[in-house]
N, C-alpha and C positions, 0 to 999 in steps of 0.2 A: 720171615719178619726180622728186621734188623734190630740189634740191641740198642738200648738207650745210650750206651757208651759210644756207639758209632755216631749217633746224631749229636751227642754232646761234644765229641771231638770235632765234628764238622763245624759246629757253632763256635767253638773256640778258634778254629782256623779263620772263620768269617770275621770274628771279632778282632783277631790279630791283623788280618789284611786291612780291615777298615781303619784300625788305629794308625796304620802307617801310610794310608792313602786318603785322598779326598773322597767324598761320596760318589762322584761321577767316575773316578778312576777305580775305586775299589770293586765296583760291580763287574768290571772287565776282567779282574783277576780271579773271579770265582769260577771254579770248574763246575761242570754240570751237576755232579753229585752234591756239591755245596749249595747250589741253587735249589735243587730239589729239597734238600734239607731245610733251607730257609722257607720254602713253600709249606712244609709241614708246620713250621712255627712262625706264622706270619705275625703273631702277637709278641715276638721276641723284642725285648726292650733295648738291650744293648746299653751303651752309655746314657747319660741323662737325657730324658725325652724333651727337655726344654731346648736343647740345641737344635738350631734350624737344619743343620746337615743331617742330624739323626731323623728328624721328621721327614726329610726328603728321602732318606734311605728306607724308612719304614713304608713310605708310599710305593717305592719300587718293589719292596718285598711283597706287598699286598697285590701288586700287579701280577706277580708270578702265580698267584693263586686267586684268580679272578672270581670263580664261582663259589662263593660262600653260601652254604645251604642253611636257611633259617629253620631251626628245629622247633621253635616255639616252646622249648623246654626251659624250666627254671631250676637252677642248681644253687643250693645253700651250702656255704662253707661253715662247718660247725666244729667246735672243739673247745677245750679249756683255753684260758688266756695265754697269749704269747707262744702259740704253736706255729705261727706263720700264716694265719688266715688272710690277713691284709696283704701280705706279700704275694700270696697266691692270687688274690683278687686283682692286684695290679698287674701280675703277669698275664692273666687271662684277658684282661681288658686292654693291655698294652699301654697304659698310662698310669701315672702315679696319682690316682684319685683318692686312695685311702692312705691316711697317715700311718707310718711304720716307725716303731721305736721298740727298744728292748724292754721298756717299762710295761708290765702287764696291765691290761685294762685300758689300752689306748683307744680302742673302738668302743663306742657306746650305742649310737643309733645304727639301725640297719642302713647299709649303703648298697644301692641297687644300680646295676648297669645292664642294659639290654644289648650291648655290643661286645660281649665276651666271645673269644674265638679260640678254638682248639682244633688244629688241623684245618679241615675245610668246613667245619660246622660252627654256626653262630648260635648263641643262646643267651639267656639272661642269668646273671650270677648275683648272689646276695652275700655281702660280707656282714657278719654278725658279731656281736659282743661275745666274749668268752663266757662259757657256762661254768659256774663255780660249783654247783651241786651242794650237797649237805656238808661237803668238806670245807666250804667257805665260812668265814665269820659272818657274812651277810645272810639275811634271812631268806627263807624259801618264798615261793610265790604267794602263798596264802598266809604269810605271817605278818604282813603289813596291810592295814585297812585304810590307808590314806587315799583320798580322792585326788585326781589330777588337778581339778580346779583349786582345791584348797592349798595344795603344795605349790602350784604354779603362781599363786597370787603372792605379791610382795607384802600383802598385809597378813600373811599367815605367821604371825609372830608367836602364836601359841605353840608351834612346833619347834623342837630343838633342832640344831643343825644336824646332829647324828640321825634324827628321825627322817630328815629330808634325804640324807644320803642313803639311808635304808630304803626309802622309797625309790630313789634313783637306781640303785643296784637291782631292786626287784623289777623295775621296768626294763632294765637291760636284759634280764633273764626272760622276761615276758616277750620282748621283741625277738630274741633269738629263737624261742620256742615257736612263736608265730611264723617265723621264716621257715622252720622245719615243716610245719603243717602246710604251708603254701607251696613248697618246693616239690618238684617231680623227682629229683635225684639229690642225694645228700653226699657231699664230700666230707667225711668225718676225718679230721686231721689230728694226729698225735705227734708228740715230740719224742723221737727215739733216743735223743741224747739224755733226756731226763728219765727215760724208762716209762713204764705204764704205772700210773698212780690210781688211787681210789676214785678220784674224780673222773678219769677216763673210763673206768669200769661202770660208774653210775650213768655217765652219758651214753655209753654203748647199750646198757640195759634199757634205758629210756627210749633210745632210737629203735631198738628191736620191738618194743611195745607199740611204737608209733608208726613205723614204716616197715614195708616188706624188705627182708634182707637183700633181695636182688637189686633194690634201688638205693642201697647204701654202699658206697665205695670207700674203703678204709685206706687212708693215705698216711704213710709213715714219713714224715718230713724230717729234714736235716740229716739225711743219710749221706754224709760226706766225710765221716771220720771212722776210724777203726772201732771206737767205743760205740758208735751208732750201729755198726754191723753186729757187734756182740749183743746188743739189746733187741735186735729185730725179732728174735724168737719169742720175746715177751709179748709182742703185739698179737700173736695168735691166740692168747688167752682171752681176748675180748670177744671171741665167738663170731667174728664177722668175716672169717675166711682169710685168704691170702692178702696181705697188704700190698699196695703199690708203693715201692720205695722211691722217694722223690727228694731232691734237694732244690727247693724253689730258688734259693740264692744263686746256685750254680746252673740252673736250668737243666737238671738231670732227672730222667725218669718220666718225662712228659709224653713220650710216645707210648709207654706202657699205660699211662693214664688214659690216653686217647683210645687205646685198644680195649680198655675196660669200659669206657663210656659208649663206644660205638654200638655194641649190642643192645643198649637201652634206648637207642634212637629208633623211632618207628621205621619199619622196613620200607615204607613208601618214600621216605626221605633219605634212606641210606645210600651212600655213593662212595666209591673208593677214592682215595686221595689222587689228585692228578699227577701224572708222570711227566717229567720234563722231556723235551725233544731229544732224540738220540743223536742227531747230527749236531756237533758242537758249533760248527760254523753258522748253521741256521739259528741256533740258540743265541749265539753271540750277536747276530744281526737283530734278533728280537729285543735283546737287552738294550742295544744301542738305540733302537727306535723308541723304547720306553723312556730311556734317559732323555733323549732329544725332545720327546713330547712333553715330559714333565718340565724340562727347562724352558720350553716355549710358553707353557702355561704360567710358570713363575715370572717370566719376563713380561708377559701380558698383564699380569696383576700389578707388577711394579709400574708399568707405563700408565695403567689406569689411575693410579694414585698420585702420580707425579704431575706437576703443573708445568705445561709447556706452552703457555700462552704468549711468551715473548716472541715466538716466530710467526705469530698470526698477523696477517695484514689487517690494517685498521678497518678497512671497509668490509672485510669478510668475518669480523669477529662475531657480530650479532648472528649471522647466518650459521656459522659453525657452532656457536654456543647453543643456539636453538636446537640444532640437530643432536648435540650431546645431551641436552636436556630431555628431549623426547626419548632417546635411547635409555637414559638413566631412569626416567619415569616408568618406562615399560619394564625395566629390570626391577624397580622397586615394587611394582604391582605384583610380580611373581614372588618376591621376598615376603611381602606382607600377607600373601595368601597362603604360602606353603611353609613358611618358617615358623617354628615354635619360638615364642618370646621367652627369653631367659631373664629371670628377675632375681636379683641378689637382694636378700633381706639382711641388712647390716645395721650395726649400732654398737653402743657400749655394752659391756657385760650386764646381764640381768635387767634388760629393759623390756623383755617379753617377745623376743623374735620368734622363738620356737612356738610359744603359745599362740602367737598371731597366725603362723602357718597352720597349726592344728585347727584354728578357728576358721580359716579361709577354706580349707579342704573338708571341714566338718568331720574330722577323724583324729583320734588320739594317736597320731603317727610318730611324733617326735617326743623325746623325753624332755620334760620340763621340771623346774624346781626353783625354790626361792633362794638358791645360793648361786654364786658365780662359777663359771667354768664348766658347766655341764656339757654343752656342745663343744666338740673338738673338730670333727671333720666338717667338710662342706657337703651337706646332704641335699641332693636334688629331689623334689617332690612334684608330681604332676597335679595341676589344678585346671579343670575345665570350667570356664566362665563364659556363658553365652556363646557356646560353640567355638570359643577361642581357647587354644591350648597353651597354658603358661607352665614353665618349668621354674618353680620357686626353689631357690637354694638357700637353706638355712646355714648361717655361718657362726663361727665363734665370735664372742665379743672382742672388740678391738680396744685395747688400752694403750696408754703411752708406753713407748719402748723402754723408757727409764724405769717403769713400774714392773716390767716383766723380768722375773727371776728364774722361772722354770722353763726348761728347754721345750717341753711339750706345748706350752702356751705360745712360745715364739713360733713353732711350726704352725700352730693353729692360726695365729694372726697372719702369717705369710699366706696361708691358704685362703683366708678371708679376703685379703687384698688382691690375690690372684683371681678370685671369683668375681670381684668388682670389674676387673679388666676384661673378663670374658663375657660379662653379662650384657644384655641389651638395655635393661632398665634397672635402676637402683632404688630400692625402698629403704630410706633411712628411718629407723625407729628411735624415737626419743622417749624419755620418761616425762610424761606430761605433768607429773606432780612436782617436778624440780625445774630449776632454771636451766637455760641452755648453757652448756659447758664449752670450754675451749676444745675438748676432745670431740664433742659433737660437730663443732665447726671444722675440725681437722678431717673427720671422716667424710663430711659433705664436700669439703674442698678437694679431697683425694678423688672422689667420684667425678667432680666437675673437671678436674685436671685430666682424668681418663676419658673425658668426652662423653659421659653417660647422662641421659635424662634422669631427673630426680623426682621421687615422690616422698614427701615428708609426712610421717605418721607420728602423732603424739599418743602413746599408749598409756595405760593406767589412769585414764581419765576419771575412773570411779573414785580415785583417791583425792580428787580436786573437789573442794567445797562448791556445791552448785551456785551459791550466792556470788562467788567471785570467779566462776569458770570463764566468763567472757573476758574479764580483766586479765586472767592468766593467759588466755589465747592471744589477746592483743600484745601482751608482754613478750610471749614467745615469738610472735611474728615480727615485732620490732627488733628484738635481739637477732633473729635470724637474718633479717634483711640488712641490718647494720653491719653484721659480720660478713655476710655474703650478698653483695648487691645484685649478683646475677640471678638470685632467686626472687627478686621483686615481682609481685603479681602471682606467684605460685601459692596455692592454698596449703594449709596444714590440716590434715585429717585427724580428728580426735575420736578415740574410741577406747573401750576397755576390752581387751582380747578375751577375758574370761567371762564377759557378760554376754549372754545369749540373745540379748535384745537389740544388738547393733547390726542386724542383717543388712539394713539399708546402707549403712556406712561401708560394709564390706563390698556390697555391689558397686558402690560409688568408687571404691579403690580399684576394683577390677576395670571399670570404665576408664579411670584415670591412667592406668598402666597402658591400656590399649591406645589411648589418645597420645600419651607421651611417646610411645613407640612410633606412631605415625608422624608426629612432629620431628622426631629424630631422623626419619627417612624422607622428610619433605624436601622437594626440589622446586625452586622458584624460578620461573623463566627470567632471562636477562632483561627482556623488555619491561617487565613489571618492576624489577629492581632499579633499572636506570630511570624509569619514570618517577619512582618514589625518591630516588636520590636527587634528581633535579628539583623536585618540589621542596625537599628538605634544604638543599643548598640555597635556593632562592629565599627561603625563610630565615636561615641562619648559615651564612657562608663560613667556610673554615678559616680560622685565624692564621696568621703567619707565625712561624716558630720564633722569630725575633724581629726587631725593628729594621734590621738590615736585609731581611729576606722578603720576597714577594709572597703574597697570598697564593696558595696552591689552587689550581683549577681542576676540580674533580671531573673526570671524563665520564666514566660509566662504572657500574658495579655488576659483577657476575658471580654466580655460584659455581664452584669447581668440584665440590664433593659433598657427600652426606655422611651421617653417622660419625661425628656430629656435622651439622651444616657448616660449610666452610666457604667464605666469600673472599674475592680479590677486588680491591678498589684501585682503579687506574687513575693516574693523574697526580699522585703525590708519593714521595718516598718516606715522609714522616709527617705526623700530625700530633698536636698536643694530646696528652693522656685524657684530659677531660672531654675533648672532642671525639676521641675514639670511643669513650664510654657513651657519649651522646649518640653516636651512630649505632652502636651495638644495642642500646636500649630502644632506639627507634626501630631497628630491625625486629627486635623481639615483640614490640607492641604492635607494629603494623602487620606482621605476618604470623602472629600468634605462635611465638616460639618460647613461651614461658616455661621455665623449668628445664630448658634444653641449652647446653653450652653452645656458644657461637664463636667461631674462629674467623677473625677478620685480618687480612693481610693487605699491605700496600705495595703498589708497583708504580713506578714513575713512567712517564711517556718514553724516556730514553731506553728503558729496559726492553721495550718491545722491538726496538730497531737494532739492538746490540747483537 
């Protein structure tokens, strides 16, 4: 068995080669032992994962290790605050899903991913909040008797702010302990730089009472300095055997961690790590084939999204577009049947986003409270509604950038905006007891600019006087449609997330999400669009841009893409803004695209022959 230093050195060489070459060139410079090393660590992150070349490089790395074995195991990362649990979570998942900061207590809710990889094994991993134990100033689990409904309600003015925070920290401990009970294996992490503290010993004793010692793997993190090596002997006092010495930041010690985890995997699933080909020329040929195939896939995706209608013959446009429409419809049917719908729950701070998700899934899954800033990470939660699987993602409240003064809040806001861009449907939660604010409009506008269908929910409706509830709803609708004309015709759902009597409204929201997703994927044949356009033009022809110009003659309209629906109008290079809005509103009303952003582009007749 090779030492972790060997694999760490190979990873350093890989990183160096990559930093000096492009992603396609760098793979050719890897010798076989480096490629085999990369197969061991297919979840290696390298430079920032947001870079397109890095994502390309990671896909090549996963191709080296094709057969990942699903173990159906769940691993919980446990320890006191700021020992590197979130960093370990990101390493195993291969993405920066969990926020990482030097400030203790960054993680609050459980963050779960079923795509964690170590070696050739895939499993589920849970990132948890740091356990404070009795050493903390915060109370233990049984010292606070507040209920989730009373604390989550904005009307819980009888509780002091410190009482609410006491409840929040208690819920953090409760979620971490629940993760330990649900997990098959525990990764108990300690910080050897700080040494072993009283809190570490209390957590170790509790784990020994809860789990069998053979399913607890002790991880000594931050073993990258001489001071850490001097403190490693103190880790043995926890009574959990020999620790695995790891440096998550430097990707050190992961093969030893793999060796400790492998015996816990059921024998029927156990399989040795794949070995690379011995013939270097054959391996080089395989790598070039992988790179070529991935490049071809990338080019095919780019061509699919590009608009190349200018080279079409005028007589063959309808026939070609109809063919593309049929192909796109068949692809959309596969997507709608097999793809989980990702739903981002966004809004201003303290409007009830976490409480709404808890109510939808009928489980006290997320931590809630009557103060701002409780949610920090983007927490995905599964919701099964009428045999449809939704992935609801709770996000941190989005405030104006000028009002953000803490670095953690800036990270949380960027994560919320990133969640909107990755989602399929966006649910914007408003405070129904207040007026629509400019920040609400900004959040909705950002989602519309990202091309996402919208569901608007007015929460805290129990705080609205029933005698003028209808007036308040009409006022919210008027404000919303005046600020954002694209949302005309879209309903506003009113509910109180802490009220257990709104089950019918929750069911309606689930149906609305499914309907919005279908509209987002809707593909309309060119024949229907052109027929509608001719009828519309005969009723209201387009005006000229100026008195010196002729009125444009609109030829036909075709849809070129979905998600969101995108249309190209032939026959004019420019139209007045009011007529463009008239066309977009007509499309929305005629083809039932309410709540879905519509993209409309113009192309003149000369553009097709150029």
